[in-house]
C-alpha positions, 0 to 999 in steps of 0.5 A: 458885394459890389455892383457891376453895371453891364452897359456902356450907356452914359445915362444908366451911369448917371442914374446910378451917379445920382443915387449916390451908389458906387459901382464899376461898369463894363460893356456887354458885348452880345449879339442883339439881333431879334429872332424872327417873330420874337415878341418885343417883351421877350426880346428886350427881356432876353437881351437884358438877361444875356448882357447880365450873363456876359458880364457876371463876375465873381464877388459882384452883383450884376445889373444890366438893362435893355430898352426898345421902342414899338411902333405897331408891329415894328420894334425899333432898337438903336439907329444903324446910321443917321438915315435910320435915325431919320426914319425913326423919328419920322415914324415916330412923329405925331403918335403914341408909341411904346417903350419897353425897358427890361431890368435884369439882376440875375436870376431875376428880370423885371420890365416896364412898359410906358406909352410915349406920345410925340408932337408932330415933328417937322422935317427940319426937327427930325434932321436937327434931332438926329444930327445932335447925336443925343439919340444915336445909341438909344432905341428909336433914336432918342432919349426922353431925358435929352432934347427930344423931351421937348417934343414929348406931349404925353408919358403914360405908364403904370407907377406900379411897374415904374416903382417895381422896376426901381425896386429892382434896381435897388431903391428901397424907400419911396416918398409921396407928396399927396395923402390920396395918392399915398393911400392908393399907392400904398394899398396897391403896393403892400411891402413898399416903405413909404414916406409922406413928404408933402404938406399935410392938412389936419383932416388928411391925417387918417390917410397917412397915418399907419401907410407912411413909415415916417411923416417928414412934415409935422409942423404944428401942435394941431397936426401932431395931436391929430397924428397921435390920435390916429396912430394910437387908434391904430395901435402903432407908434408913428414916427415923424420929422418936424418941418423947419422953415429954415428961410423964413419964408412966409408962403412955406410951411414949418416951424421957425428955427426958434419955435422948434425946441417947444414944438419938439417937447410937445410932440414928445409928450404925446402918445404914439408919436415918435419924432425922429428928427428934422426936415427943411426945404431951403429957399429956391434962390441961393446956396442952400449950404447954410440953411442945410448946416443950420438944420443939422446944428439944430438937430444936434442940439436937440439930440435928433438924428435924422435930417431930411434935407436936400432934393434933386437939384441940391442933394449933394450939397445936403449930403455933404452937410449931413443929410440922412434922408434926401428926397430925389424923385425928380432925379430918378422918375423925371417931373411929376405929370399934372 
């Protein structure tokens, strides 16, 4: 089956391209008028469904979405013209408003609501934002991922709704950096495949084992022993990756490349652990390609098949060098708050 994106939005196309999804796109030409008294949520869900139904093609899975901004009782769609953009931005200045997005993959429609707070906007800032054209085709005359993001003070959304929306768009695996957060999210969202991708203290292993389908950051024997003990007690086999400090950076976790064979031998000898591959975070400066390549070569020499390498800024290079897993949360969800 082929994916058809029913949208003329460059940002929605960019979103799928970042995920490496192959798709075709077609603009949905529908009447976007809101019915008198129609609630914002009902309206945005109706628009998403109508777009999807308009673009339906045989042999394709259809994906459509629609977004509105809600301020009090007023529902803001795309600005009609520059004066309308000025009006919307003045209305949003210094206040909290709601952003509702609905995603439709027929016959299902899912929606997510987020609270966004703008800082005060001066009249010159309002005119500058509007004149930039960045929000010409956006609900509320702005794009939080664009220039207006500099004026956003706070974003509050239900992570469960955000993840469910990503699921509806086809995302199957989610990563978490913090053990405590993994416990809360995994318990709140059963059925989601979670990977633990952050630094893991030995005393936090109990929060991760059994909740993470794969732990990417096993980097020392003491941690492996604790993971094995917890997994054995739970009656499971915990899958892990060995973290490698490819850049030999003293501030970073990970076994040095020459120490990985010995670490792998000890991990393989432990009950209830299954080492599947390697993970790395290359130095922030410089071209990461050589580091990704060296990790691939190390994994091949050890008979390991999984390679977790590449994040939002460099995942394309990582894929070219053989990554089987990339960690692109920022590209999908934006910078983590707090």
